[in-house]
PyMOL Python script that loads the backbone (N, CA, C, O; Angstrom):
from pymol import cmd

cmd.read_pdbstr("""\
ATOM      1  N   MET A   1      76.967  94.988  83.602  1.00  0.00           N
ATOM      2  CA  MET A   1      77.069  95.763  82.436  1.00  0.00           C
ATOM      3  C   MET A   1      78.028  96.478  82.775  1.00  0.00           C
ATOM      4  O   MET A   1      79.106  96.104  82.315  1.00  0.00           O
ATOM      5  N   SER A   2      78.051  97.485  83.490  1.00  0.00           N
ATOM      6  CA  SER A   2      79.065  98.745  83.940  1.00  0.00           C
ATOM      7  C   SER A   2      80.103  97.984  84.964  1.00  0.00           C
ATOM      8  O   SER A   2      81.284  98.211  85.227  1.00  0.00           O
ATOM      9  N   GLN A   3      79.073  96.876  85.486  1.00  0.00           N
ATOM     10  CA  GLN A   3      80.200  97.104  87.062  1.00  0.00           C
ATOM     11  C   GLN A   3      81.294  96.500  86.890  1.00  0.00           C
ATOM     12  O   GLN A   3      82.333  96.631  87.537  1.00  0.00           O
ATOM     13  N   THR A   4      80.883  95.214  85.216  1.00  0.00           N
ATOM     14  CA  THR A   4      82.546  94.221  84.574  1.00  0.00           C
ATOM     15  C   THR A   4      83.569  94.902  83.741  1.00  0.00           C
ATOM     16  O   THR A   4      84.749  94.609  83.546  1.00  0.00           O
ATOM     17  N   SER A   5      82.351  96.537  82.996  1.00  0.00           N
ATOM     18  CA  SER A   5      83.098  97.484  82.622  1.00  0.00           C
ATOM     19  C   SER A   5      84.801  98.558  84.193  1.00  0.00           C
ATOM     20  O   SER A   5      85.885  99.113  84.018  1.00  0.00           O
ATOM     21  N   VAL A   6      83.887  98.215  85.476  1.00  0.00           N
ATOM     22  CA  VAL A   6      85.384  98.537  86.159  1.00  0.00           C
ATOM     23  C   VAL A   6      86.037  97.433  86.676  1.00  0.00           C
ATOM     24  O   VAL A   6      86.880  97.599  87.558  1.00  0.00           O
ATOM     25  N   THR A   7      85.840  96.611  86.362  1.00  0.00           N
ATOM     26  CA  THR A   7      86.520  95.236  86.557  1.00  0.00           C
ATOM     27  C   THR A   7      87.908  95.196  85.818  1.00  0.00           C
ATOM     28  O   THR A   7      89.106  95.014  86.033  1.00  0.00           O
ATOM     29  N   GLU A   8      86.800  95.545  84.582  1.00  0.00           N
ATOM     30  CA  GLU A   8      88.511  94.870  83.231  1.00  0.00           C
ATOM     31  C   GLU A   8      88.877  96.171  83.183  1.00  0.00           C
ATOM     32  O   GLU A   8      89.996  96.165  82.672  1.00  0.00           O
ATOM     33  N   PHE A   9      88.534  97.376  83.448  1.00  0.00           N
ATOM     34  CA  PHE A   9      88.703  98.806  83.415  1.00  0.00           C
ATOM     35  C   PHE A   9      90.145  99.403  84.457  1.00  0.00           C
ATOM     36  O   PHE A   9      90.768 100.448  84.271  1.00  0.00           O
ATOM     37  N   LEU A  10      90.466  98.045  85.895  1.00  0.00           N
ATOM     38  CA  LEU A  10      91.625  98.658  86.671  1.00  0.00           C
ATOM     39  C   LEU A  10      92.673  97.410  86.544  1.00  0.00           C
ATOM     40  O   LEU A  10      93.808  97.402  87.021  1.00  0.00           O
ATOM     41  N   ALA A  11      92.112  96.455  85.870  1.00  0.00           N
ATOM     42  CA  ALA A  11      92.652  94.815  85.480  1.00  0.00           C
ATOM     43  C   ALA A  11      93.205  95.435  83.811  1.00  0.00           C
ATOM     44  O   ALA A  11      93.804  94.795  82.947  1.00  0.00           O
ATOM     45  N   ALA A  12      92.982  96.142  83.794  1.00  0.00           N
ATOM     46  CA  ALA A  12      93.876  96.066  82.262  1.00  0.00           C
ATOM     47  C   ALA A  12      95.245  97.249  83.053  1.00  0.00           C
ATOM     48  O   ALA A  12      96.408  97.211  82.649  1.00  0.00           O
ATOM     49  N   ALA A  13      94.753  98.264  84.258  1.00  0.00           N
ATOM     50  CA  ALA A  13      95.054  99.105  84.664  1.00  0.00           C
ATOM     51  C   ALA A  13      96.704  98.654  85.230  1.00  0.00           C
ATOM     52  O   ALA A  13      97.885  98.949  85.042  1.00  0.00           O
ATOM     53  N   LYS A  14      95.871  97.770  86.009  1.00  0.00           N
ATOM     54  CA  LYS A  14      97.993  97.074  86.537  1.00  0.00           C
ATOM     55  C   LYS A  14      98.372  97.022  85.243  1.00  0.00           C
ATOM     56  O   LYS A  14      99.571  97.121  85.505  1.00  0.00           O
ATOM     57  N   LYS A  15      98.353  96.938  83.897  1.00  0.00           N
ATOM     58  CA  LYS A  15      98.740  96.442  83.485  1.00  0.00           C
ATOM     59  C   LYS A  15      99.459  96.529  82.512  1.00  0.00           C
ATOM     60  O   LYS A  15     100.346  95.853  81.992  1.00  0.00           O
ATOM     61  N   ASP A  16      98.796  97.759  82.274  1.00  0.00           N
ATOM     62  CA  ASP A  16      99.381  99.641  81.731  1.00  0.00           C
ATOM     63  C   ASP A  16      99.780 100.720  82.336  1.00  0.00           C
ATOM     64  O   ASP A  16      99.114 101.702  82.663  1.00  0.00           O
ATOM     65  N   GLN A  17     100.908 100.505  82.479  1.00  0.00           N
ATOM     66  CA  GLN A  17     102.219 101.935  82.645  1.00  0.00           C
ATOM     67  C   GLN A  17     101.255 103.232  82.318  1.00  0.00           C
ATOM     68  O   GLN A  17     101.050 104.180  83.075  1.00  0.00           O
ATOM     69  N   ALA A  18     100.838 103.078  81.299  1.00  0.00           N
ATOM     70  CA  ALA A  18     100.846 104.605  80.796  1.00  0.00           C
ATOM     71  C   ALA A  18      99.319 104.727  81.089  1.00  0.00           C
ATOM     72  O   ALA A  18      98.748 105.811  80.969  1.00  0.00           O
ATOM     73  N   LEU A  19      98.670 103.593  81.475  1.00  0.00           N
ATOM     74  CA  LEU A  19      97.119 103.940  82.119  1.00  0.00           C
ATOM     75  C   LEU A  19      96.579 104.739  83.700  1.00  0.00           C
ATOM     76  O   LEU A  19      95.692 105.450  84.174  1.00  0.00           O
ATOM     77  N   ARG A  20      98.299 103.756  84.168  1.00  0.00           N
ATOM     78  CA  ARG A  20      98.159 103.992  85.539  1.00  0.00           C
ATOM     79  C   ARG A  20      98.497 105.368  85.545  1.00  0.00           C
ATOM     80  O   ARG A  20      97.845 106.187  86.193  1.00  0.00           O
ATOM     81  N   GLN A  21      99.593 105.696  84.780  1.00  0.00           N
ATOM     82  CA  GLN A  21     100.351 107.193  85.247  1.00  0.00           C
ATOM     83  C   GLN A  21      98.919 108.445  85.150  1.00  0.00           C
ATOM     84  O   GLN A  21      98.703 109.443  85.838  1.00  0.00           O
ATOM     85  N   LYS A  22      98.208 107.893  84.082  1.00  0.00           N
ATOM     86  CA  LYS A  22      96.908 108.492  84.230  1.00  0.00           C
ATOM     87  C   LYS A  22      96.140 108.682  85.355  1.00  0.00           C
ATOM     88  O   LYS A  22      95.988 109.653  86.097  1.00  0.00           O
ATOM     89  N   LEU A  23      95.612 107.391  85.336  1.00  0.00           N
ATOM     90  CA  LEU A  23      95.183 107.464  87.307  1.00  0.00           C
ATOM     91  C   LEU A  23      95.227 108.029  88.068  1.00  0.00           C
ATOM     92  O   LEU A  23      94.375 108.722  88.624  1.00  0.00           O
ATOM     93  N   LYS A  24      96.955 107.723  88.387  1.00  0.00           N
ATOM     94  CA  LYS A  24      97.494 108.457  89.670  1.00  0.00           C
ATOM     95  C   LYS A  24      98.006 110.006  89.361  1.00  0.00           C
ATOM     96  O   LYS A  24      98.709 110.578  90.194  1.00  0.00           O
ATOM     97  N   ALA A  25      97.524 110.817  87.814  1.00  0.00           N
ATOM     98  CA  ALA A  25      97.110 111.934  88.139  1.00  0.00           C
ATOM     99  C   ALA A  25      95.915 112.478  87.862  1.00  0.00           C
ATOM    100  O   ALA A  25      95.715 113.367  87.034  1.00  0.00           O
ATOM    101  N   ALA A  26      94.683 111.669  88.920  1.00  0.00           N
ATOM    102  CA  ALA A  26      92.942 112.160  87.722  1.00  0.00           C
ATOM    103  C   ALA A  26      93.067 112.941  90.134  1.00  0.00           C
ATOM    104  O   ALA A  26      93.715 112.703  91.153  1.00  0.00           O
ATOM    105  N   MET A  27      92.254 113.589  89.788  1.00  0.00           N
ATOM    106  CA  MET A  27      92.543 113.873  91.150  1.00  0.00           C
ATOM    107  C   MET A  27      91.266 113.657  91.672  1.00  0.00           C
ATOM    108  O   MET A  27      91.159 113.855  92.882  1.00  0.00           O
ATOM    109  N   ASP A  28      90.038 113.219  90.920  1.00  0.00           N
ATOM    110  CA  ASP A  28      89.116 113.287  91.423  1.00  0.00           C
ATOM    111  C   ASP A  28      88.082 111.779  90.260  1.00  0.00           C
ATOM    112  O   ASP A  28      88.248 111.758  89.041  1.00  0.00           O
ATOM    113  N   THR A  29      87.311 110.926  90.841  1.00  0.00           N
ATOM    114  CA  THR A  29      86.580 109.327  90.804  1.00  0.00           C
ATOM    115  C   THR A  29      86.039 109.546  88.453  1.00  0.00           C
ATOM    116  O   THR A  29      85.942 108.839  87.450  1.00  0.00           O
ATOM    117  N   HIS A  30      85.819 111.645  89.073  1.00  0.00           N
ATOM    118  CA  HIS A  30      85.536 111.762  87.455  1.00  0.00           C
ATOM    119  C   HIS A  30      86.456 112.180  86.350  1.00  0.00           C
ATOM    120  O   HIS A  30      86.386 111.985  85.137  1.00  0.00           O
ATOM    121  N   GLY A  31      87.283 112.767  87.041  1.00  0.00           N
ATOM    122  CA  GLY A  31      87.966 112.535  85.952  1.00  0.00           C
ATOM    123  C   GLY A  31      88.904 110.683  85.594  1.00  0.00           C
ATOM    124  O   GLY A  31      89.412 110.386  84.512  1.00  0.00           O
ATOM    125  N   CYS A  32      88.857 109.434  87.300  1.00  0.00           N
ATOM    126  CA  CYS A  32      89.243 108.123  86.496  1.00  0.00           C
ATOM    127  C   CYS A  32      88.323 108.249  85.640  1.00  0.00           C
ATOM    128  O   CYS A  32      88.582 108.939  84.653  1.00  0.00           O
ATOM    129  N   VAL A  33      87.339 107.793  85.725  1.00  0.00           N
ATOM    130  CA  VAL A  33      85.732 107.677  84.289  1.00  0.00           C
ATOM    131  C   VAL A  33      86.117 108.718  84.108  1.00  0.00           C
ATOM    132  O   VAL A  33      85.665 109.373  85.047  1.00  0.00           O
ATOM    133  N   LYS A  34      86.930 109.621  83.228  1.00  0.00           N
ATOM    134  CA  LYS A  34      86.480 110.278  82.423  1.00  0.00           C
ATOM    135  C   LYS A  34      88.037 108.979  81.415  1.00  0.00           C
ATOM    136  O   LYS A  34      87.873 108.339  80.376  1.00  0.00           O
ATOM    137  N   ILE A  35      89.344 109.062  82.299  1.00  0.00           N
ATOM    138  CA  ILE A  35      90.062 107.950  81.264  1.00  0.00           C
ATOM    139  C   ILE A  35      89.869 106.874  81.273  1.00  0.00           C
ATOM    140  O   ILE A  35      90.775 106.163  80.840  1.00  0.00           O
ATOM    141  N   GLY A  36      88.781 106.307  81.696  1.00  0.00           N
ATOM    142  CA  GLY A  36      88.047 105.085  81.662  1.00  0.00           C
ATOM    143  C   GLY A  36      87.590 105.213  80.264  1.00  0.00           C
ATOM    144  O   GLY A  36      87.973 104.483  79.349  1.00  0.00           O
ATOM    145  N   LYS A  37      86.603 106.351  80.135  1.00  0.00           N
ATOM    146  CA  LYS A  37      85.437 105.859  78.401  1.00  0.00           C
ATOM    147  C   LYS A  37      86.663 106.436  77.374  1.00  0.00           C
ATOM    148  O   LYS A  37      86.675 106.089  76.193  1.00  0.00           O
ATOM    149  N   ASP A  38      87.570 107.240  77.867  1.00  0.00           N
ATOM    150  CA  ASP A  38      88.899 107.408  76.616  1.00  0.00           C
ATOM    151  C   ASP A  38      90.028 106.215  76.139  1.00  0.00           C
ATOM    152  O   ASP A  38      90.873 106.034  75.262  1.00  0.00           O
ATOM    153  N   SER A  39      89.564 105.670  77.091  1.00  0.00           N
ATOM    154  CA  SER A  39      90.117 104.604  76.319  1.00  0.00           C
ATOM    155  C   SER A  39      88.904 102.763  76.501  1.00  0.00           C
ATOM    156  O   SER A  39      89.270 101.629  76.811  1.00  0.00           O
ATOM    157  N   GLY A  40      87.796 103.186  76.212  1.00  0.00           N
ATOM    158  CA  GLY A  40      87.070 102.752  75.538  1.00  0.00           C
ATOM    159  C   GLY A  40      85.883 101.498  76.347  1.00  0.00           C
ATOM    160  O   GLY A  40      85.168 100.605  75.894  1.00  0.00           O
ATOM    161  N   TYR A  41      86.222 102.134  78.006  1.00  0.00           N
ATOM    162  CA  TYR A  41      85.948 101.330  79.078  1.00  0.00           C
ATOM    163  C   TYR A  41      84.373 102.233  79.731  1.00  0.00           C
ATOM    164  O   TYR A  41      84.611 103.441  79.765  1.00  0.00           O
ATOM    165  N   GLU A  42      82.913 101.903  80.221  1.00  0.00           N
ATOM    166  CA  GLU A  42      82.343 102.741  80.598  1.00  0.00           C
ATOM    167  C   GLU A  42      81.685 102.276  81.490  1.00  0.00           C
ATOM    168  O   GLU A  42      80.891 101.350  81.325  1.00  0.00           O
ATOM    169  N   PHE A  43      81.934 102.905  82.695  1.00  0.00           N
ATOM    170  CA  PHE A  43      81.589 102.861  83.904  1.00  0.00           C
ATOM    171  C   PHE A  43      81.134 104.473  84.834  1.00  0.00           C
ATOM    172  O   PHE A  43      81.249 105.606  84.366  1.00  0.00           O
ATOM    173  N   THR A  44      80.686 104.158  86.039  1.00  0.00           N
ATOM    174  CA  THR A  44      79.947 105.657  86.216  1.00  0.00           C
ATOM    175  C   THR A  44      80.775 105.497  87.388  1.00  0.00           C
ATOM    176  O   THR A  44      81.106 104.411  87.865  1.00  0.00           O
ATOM    177  N   ALA A  45      81.284 107.330  88.092  1.00  0.00           N
ATOM    178  CA  ALA A  45      82.325 107.323  89.326  1.00  0.00           C
ATOM    179  C   ALA A  45      81.806 107.000  90.177  1.00  0.00           C
ATOM    180  O   ALA A  45      82.231 107.565  91.184  1.00  0.00           O
ATOM    181  N   GLU A  46      80.580 105.934  90.466  1.00  0.00           N
ATOM    182  CA  GLU A  46      79.754 105.378  91.904  1.00  0.00           C
ATOM    183  C   GLU A  46      80.133 104.645  91.886  1.00  0.00           C
ATOM    184  O   GLU A  46      80.507 104.211  92.975  1.00  0.00           O
ATOM    185  N   GLU A  47      80.388 103.835  90.677  1.00  0.00           N
ATOM    186  CA  GLU A  47      80.851 102.299  89.928  1.00  0.00           C
ATOM    187  C   GLU A  47      82.091 102.079  90.175  1.00  0.00           C
ATOM    188  O   GLU A  47      82.743 101.073  90.453  1.00  0.00           O
ATOM    189  N   LEU A  48      82.372 103.414  90.002  1.00  0.00           N
ATOM    190  CA  LEU A  48      84.725 103.574  90.263  1.00  0.00           C
ATOM    191  C   LEU A  48      84.728 102.698  92.016  1.00  0.00           C
ATOM    192  O   LEU A  48      84.977 101.575  92.454  1.00  0.00           O
ATOM    193  N   GLN A  49      84.296 104.016  92.543  1.00  0.00           N
ATOM    194  CA  GLN A  49      84.453 103.795  93.484  1.00  0.00           C
ATOM    195  C   GLN A  49      84.568 102.585  94.970  1.00  0.00           C
ATOM    196  O   GLN A  49      85.269 102.223  95.915  1.00  0.00           O
ATOM    197  N   THR A  50      82.447 102.245  93.774  1.00  0.00           N
ATOM    198  CA  THR A  50      81.821 100.847  94.537  1.00  0.00           C
ATOM    199  C   THR A  50      83.238  99.816  94.257  1.00  0.00           C
ATOM    200  O   THR A  50      83.976  99.632  95.225  1.00  0.00           O
ATOM    201  N   GLN A  51      83.559  99.218  93.037  1.00  0.00           N
ATOM    202  CA  GLN A  51      84.407  98.741  92.955  1.00  0.00           C
ATOM    203  C   GLN A  51      85.551  98.942  93.815  1.00  0.00           C
ATOM    204  O   GLN A  51      85.679  98.084  94.687  1.00  0.00           O
ATOM    205  N   LEU A  52      86.520  99.979  93.781  1.00  0.00           N
ATOM    206  CA  LEU A  52      86.929 100.569  94.921  1.00  0.00           C
ATOM    207  C   LEU A  52      87.508 100.372  96.117  1.00  0.00           C
ATOM    208  O   LEU A  52      88.677 100.374  96.503  1.00  0.00           O
ATOM    209  N   ASN A  53      86.201 100.156  96.760  1.00  0.00           N
ATOM    210  CA  ASN A  53      85.708  99.797  98.337  1.00  0.00           C
ATOM    211  C   ASN A  53      86.122  98.609  98.104  1.00  0.00           C
ATOM    212  O   ASN A  53      87.215  98.411  98.635  1.00  0.00           O
ATOM    213  N   SER A  54      85.816  97.948  97.676  1.00  0.00           N
ATOM    214  CA  SER A  54      85.866  96.357  97.337  1.00  0.00           C
ATOM    215  C   SER A  54      87.002  95.318  97.606  1.00  0.00           C
ATOM    216  O   SER A  54      87.060  94.126  97.908  1.00  0.00           O
ATOM    217  N   MET A  55      88.051  96.536  97.303  1.00  0.00           N
ATOM    218  CA  MET A  55      89.169  96.440  96.794  1.00  0.00           C
ATOM    219  C   MET A  55      89.963  96.436  98.216  1.00  0.00           C
ATOM    220  O   MET A  55      89.682  97.284  99.063  1.00  0.00           O
ATOM    221  N   SER A  56      91.183  95.237  98.501  1.00  0.00           N
ATOM    222  CA  SER A  56      92.584  96.019  99.749  1.00  0.00           C
ATOM    223  C   SER A  56      92.842  97.634  99.549  1.00  0.00           C
ATOM    224  O   SER A  56      92.354  98.217  98.580  1.00  0.00           O
ATOM    225  N   GLU A  57      93.510  98.202 100.371  1.00  0.00           N
ATOM    226  CA  GLU A  57      94.564  99.087 100.288  1.00  0.00           C
ATOM    227  C   GLU A  57      95.910  99.195  98.549  1.00  0.00           C
ATOM    228  O   GLU A  57      96.072  99.852  97.521  1.00  0.00           O
ATOM    229  N   GLU A  58      96.718  97.626  99.583  1.00  0.00           N
ATOM    230  CA  GLU A  58      97.811  97.205  98.578  1.00  0.00           C
ATOM    231  C   GLU A  58      96.456  96.749  96.900  1.00  0.00           C
ATOM    232  O   GLU A  58      96.757  96.184  95.848  1.00  0.00           O
ATOM    233  N   GLU A  59      96.176  96.859  96.988  1.00  0.00           N
ATOM    234  CA  GLU A  59      95.351  96.479  95.160  1.00  0.00           C
ATOM    235  C   GLU A  59      95.634  97.571  94.639  1.00  0.00           C
ATOM    236  O   GLU A  59      96.283  97.888  93.642  1.00  0.00           O
ATOM    237  N   VAL A  60      94.824  98.384  95.777  1.00  0.00           N
ATOM    238  CA  VAL A  60      94.372  99.901  95.299  1.00  0.00           C
ATOM    239  C   VAL A  60      95.766 101.313  94.750  1.00  0.00           C
ATOM    240  O   VAL A  60      96.084 102.126  93.883  1.00  0.00           O
ATOM    241  N   ALA A  61      96.074 100.799  95.878  1.00  0.00           N
ATOM    242  CA  ALA A  61      98.087 100.998  95.717  1.00  0.00           C
ATOM    243  C   ALA A  61      98.315 100.732  94.619  1.00  0.00           C
ATOM    244  O   ALA A  61      98.512 101.589  93.757  1.00  0.00           O
ATOM    245  N   GLU A  62      98.344  99.211  94.367  1.00  0.00           N
ATOM    246  CA  GLU A  62      99.256  99.389  93.122  1.00  0.00           C
ATOM    247  C   GLU A  62      99.082 100.104  91.539  1.00  0.00           C
ATOM    248  O   GLU A  62      99.883 100.315  90.628  1.00  0.00           O
ATOM    249  N   ILE A  63      96.890 100.479  91.806  1.00  0.00           N
ATOM    250  CA  ILE A  63      97.199 100.894  90.555  1.00  0.00           C
ATOM    251  C   ILE A  63      96.985 102.833  90.773  1.00  0.00           C
ATOM    252  O   ILE A  63      97.046 103.599  89.811  1.00  0.00           O
ATOM    253  N   VAL A  64      96.797 103.189  91.886  1.00  0.00           N
ATOM    254  CA  VAL A  64      96.331 104.616  91.970  1.00  0.00           C
ATOM    255  C   VAL A  64      97.201 104.802  93.207  1.00  0.00           C
ATOM    256  O   VAL A  64      96.732 104.908  94.340  1.00  0.00           O
ATOM    257  N   ASN A  65      98.291 104.829  92.960  1.00  0.00           N
ATOM    258  CA  ASN A  65      99.181 105.003  94.797  1.00  0.00           C
ATOM    259  C   ASN A  65      99.098 106.785  94.806  1.00  0.00           C
ATOM    260  O   ASN A  65      99.767 107.486  94.047  1.00  0.00           O
ATOM    261  N   PRO A  66      97.962 107.401  96.016  1.00  0.00           N
ATOM    262  CA  PRO A  66      97.799 108.322  95.853  1.00  0.00           C
ATOM    263  C   PRO A  66      99.236 108.590  96.517  1.00  0.00           C
ATOM    264  O   PRO A  66      98.854 108.939  97.634  1.00  0.00           O
ATOM    265  N   GLY A  67     100.264 108.639  96.554  1.00  0.00           N
ATOM    266  CA  GLY A  67     101.471 109.337  97.230  1.00  0.00           C
ATOM    267  C   GLY A  67     101.722 108.532  98.693  1.00  0.00           C
ATOM    268  O   GLY A  67     101.343 107.460  99.166  1.00  0.00           O
ATOM    269  N   VAL A  68     102.555 109.621  99.134  1.00  0.00           N
ATOM    270  CA  VAL A  68     102.835 108.758 101.271  1.00  0.00           C
ATOM    271  C   VAL A  68     102.425 110.093 101.852  1.00  0.00           C
ATOM    272  O   VAL A  68     101.992 109.973 102.998  1.00  0.00           O
ATOM    273  N   ALA A  69     102.435 111.124 101.466  1.00  0.00           N
ATOM    274  CA  ALA A  69     101.597 112.500 103.014  1.00  0.00           C
ATOM    275  C   ALA A  69     101.489 113.470 101.720  1.00  0.00           C
ATOM    276  O   ALA A  69     101.585 112.916 100.625  1.00  0.00           O
ATOM    277  N   PRO A  70     101.362 114.400 101.744  1.00  0.00           N
ATOM    278  CA  PRO A  70      99.429 113.837 101.993  1.00  0.00           C
ATOM    279  C   PRO A  70      98.745 113.287 101.308  1.00  0.00           C
ATOM    280  O   PRO A  70      98.473 113.688 100.176  1.00  0.00           O
ATOM    281  N   ARG A  71      98.121 111.817 102.028  1.00  0.00           N
ATOM    282  CA  ARG A  71      97.474 111.122 101.161  1.00  0.00           C
ATOM    283  C   ARG A  71      96.460 111.798 100.262  1.00  0.00           C
ATOM    284  O   ARG A  71      95.907 112.856 100.561  1.00  0.00           O
ATOM    285  N   ARG A  72      96.279 111.218  99.300  1.00  0.00           N
ATOM    286  CA  ARG A  72      94.710 112.010  98.537  1.00  0.00           C
ATOM    287  C   ARG A  72      94.234 110.623  97.966  1.00  0.00           C
ATOM    288  O   ARG A  72      94.873 109.929  97.176  1.00  0.00           O
ATOM    289  N   HIS A  73      92.994 110.340  98.505  1.00  0.00           N
ATOM    290  CA  HIS A  73      92.239 109.662  98.120  1.00  0.00           C
ATOM    291  C   HIS A  73      91.212 109.916  97.190  1.00  0.00           C
ATOM    292  O   HIS A  73      90.923 111.110  97.110  1.00  0.00           O
ATOM    293  N   ILE A  74      90.502 109.068  96.380  1.00  0.00           N
ATOM    294  CA  ILE A  74      89.137 109.021  96.054  1.00  0.00           C
ATOM    295  C   ILE A  74      88.400 108.984  96.372  1.00  0.00           C
ATOM    296  O   ILE A  74      88.053 107.911  96.865  1.00  0.00           O
ATOM    297  N   ASP A  75      87.577 110.005  96.381  1.00  0.00           N
ATOM    298  CA  ASP A  75      85.456 110.422  96.414  1.00  0.00           C
ATOM    299  C   ASP A  75      85.322 110.061  95.293  1.00  0.00           C
ATOM    300  O   ASP A  75      86.031 109.739  94.340  1.00  0.00           O
ATOM    301  N   PRO A  76      83.692 110.218  95.681  1.00  0.00           N
ATOM    302  CA  PRO A  76      82.788 110.707  94.185  1.00  0.00           C
ATOM    303  C   PRO A  76      82.806 111.625  94.281  1.00  0.00           C
ATOM    304  O   PRO A  76      83.703 111.938  95.063  1.00  0.00           O
ATOM    305  N   GLN A  77      81.987 112.901  93.703  1.00  0.00           N
ATOM    306  CA  GLN A  77      81.403 114.051  93.848  1.00  0.00           C
ATOM    307  C   GLN A  77      80.498 113.973  93.838  1.00  0.00           C
ATOM    308  O   GLN A  77      79.790 114.973  93.964  1.00  0.00           O
TER     309      GLN A  77
END
""", "prot")
cmd.dss("prot")
cmd.show_as("cartoon", "prot")
cmd.util.cbc("prot")
cmd.orient("prot")
């Protein structure tokens, strides 16, 4: 159930500029989980990290571009 929610959340983020901006401002996966929950999605930080790890760097950059330098990476707390 939750993994589907993570997938749906990330797909929505690819299409929604405002959601992408919120995710770019998040400092860690827990912040992203809160944004997801506020947007109606239910998943854990670990589930989010698992999904992000299964994606290519380019796919992740489309959603949460960590910037040029220094790069910030989303890691579970």
